[in-house]
Each structure stands twice: as C-alpha cells, then as structure tokens.
N, C-alpha and C positions, 0 to 999 in steps of 0.2 A: 141781595146783599152785593153791592158793586165792588166792595173792598175784599171780597173772597176769591182768592186765585187758586185755581186747581190746574195743574199742568196736565197736558194731554196723557202722560204715561199713568198718572195718578187717576185720572177719570176713568180711563180703560180698566185698570185694576178694579175699581169700585164698581163699575158697570158689570163686568163679567165675572169677577170672583165673589163679590159681596152682594151683588145686586142692590147697590145704594147709588141713588141720584143725587145731584147738586142740590135739588129742592129738599131732600131728606136732611142734608146736612144743614141747610139754612134753617129748616125747621127745628133741628136739634139747638141750634144757637138761640132761637127764639123761645123755645120751650124750657130751656135750662134754668134749674131752680137752685143750683148749688155752684159753688166756686169753681175756677179753674185749679188744676194741680199742675206742678212743674215736674217733669220727668228729670230726675237727678241721678239716673243710671249713668255710670261712667261711658259705656258705649252708646248713650244717646244724648250726650251733652252737645249743645249747640249754642251760638251766640247770634242773636238773642235765644234765650231759652225755649226749648220745646214744652209747651203745654197740652193738657188734655182735660176732657170731661166727658161724662156719660149723660145722655139725655135721650128723651124719646122723640121720635117724628110724629107728626099728627095722626098716625095710625097705631101709636103705641108701641112701636118697635124700637127697642134699646139700641143705640149707637154709641160707640167710643169714638170720639173725634180728637185727632191729634194734629196739632197746628203750631206754627211760629207766628207771633204777632211783631210786626216790624214797619215802623213808619205808617202808622195806621191801616196797614194792609195784614190781612190774614192769609197765611200760605199753608194750604192743607198739605200735610204729610201723610196722613193715612184716615181711615174712617172703617169700621167693622164692628159686628156684633161683640160685646165684651164677654169675657169668661166669668165664671163665679168668683174667682179671685180679684179680677179688676173691679167688679162691682162692689165687693167687700171692702177693699182698700177706698175706693172712691166714696162711699157711704160713710166710712168711719173717719176718714181725714178732711174731706172737703167741708166747707162751711155752707149751710143753708141761707137763703136770701130772707 
C-alpha cells in the first residue's frame, strides 16, 4: 500500500511495544470485512476525523488500526491488539460488507 504513511516514531512503537509490522497493517486493510468507525471522543477529535477498525492479519491475529484518511493518503496513528470492549463496540456498531 503506497498510500499508507507510518512515521518513524509510530513504526518504532509498533515494532517494539506491540510486535506489529507494516505488512500486518496492510493485511488488516485487505482482510477487513466491516466498515470503519469514527473516533468521536472529545480528546481524540481531529480534522479530518480519526477512524478505526478491527481486522485480522493473515496469521489470524486481531489488530485495531487507527488512522486518518486525508488526500488519498492513510496516516497511521496507532495499531495494537484490541481489548474485549473495543471488539464488542466494533462488532455492534460497524456494518458488514
């Protein structure tokens, strides 16, 4: 995905804290089966809006992907294993394809 932008600081955190690689995130975008959700929490409001989804990489590992979509570019904000509350919210509110 040439339009996926991951800053060096975010990439370092993904690698060392969460053991997630760029290809894991790309796989999650490709494997996604439900819609994106917008993060509407006051302390997370951005312009353009922050969006997120939960999907599996090709090894079946669930990852929550948080990003901003702007001018055809995807700017990764974070990616990490989701907790049970995030999974419940995503499965309840997001729309399947």
